N, C-alpha and C positions, 0 to 999 in steps of 0.2 A: 419504424425511429426511424426519423431525418439523422443523418450526420452529423446535425451541431446537437441534436438533444443527444446522441452517442455518444462524441466528444464530451458533453456536460457530465452525463452519466460517469466514464471514465476519469475524469479527474475528478468527482467524487469518489470514487474508488480508490484513487492514488492519494488524496488528501487524507481522507481514513486511514488507508494502511499507515502511513504515515507519521499519525495520530497515535495509531495503536503502536508501533513500533517504540516511539517514544514514550509512552503509557508503559511498556514492559521495562524501558532501562530502568526510568522512575522506580516502578515496582522494585526491581531488582536491586537499582542501589541505593536508593533514599527511602523506603518506605516502612516504617520500623512495626508495623502490623505482617507485612506478607515476613518480615526477619521471623517473626513470631509463628509462625505457619508452618513454618520450619521445609518440608518436602512438599506441600500443598503450596506452598507460596512460590515456590521457585517454580511449579507447576503452572502456575496464574500467570508470571510474570513471563515465560516460556511461552506462554499460548499466543497474550498478548502479542508478543515478536511476531510469534510461525505467522498468524493469522496476521498481521500487517503485512508481511511478504507477501503473504498469500496473495491480497488485496492489490499492493502495488507492484510488482515485479512484472504478471502477462501485462497490465493495463500498459507499463511504459512500452512493451515493444509491441503493441499493437497499434498506439497510438505514433511510433517511430515508421513503422510499417505501412500506416496512411501516409505521414507525409514524404515518406522515399515515394509512394505512388503517385501523389501529387506532385511531385516534383517531377517525374518520368513524363507525367503528364503535357506538364507545363514544359517541359524540354522536345518533346516531338511534335508539339504545334507548330 
């Protein structure tokens, strides 16, 4: 996998993670269906947020690491 394809894949993971976080917040705060489901509804909204964080945080760290490595290569040339 080339670097460009990896970057696109990581950006898709970040976008998906942020969407899941926003979905979880929406479900928890504004959805009557989730409220009617009681504990199961809370678990569903919490899982959306949890999976969103799992997808978004490590990819941000990896992208930052790649940018720092590129910056170091440019400075040392």
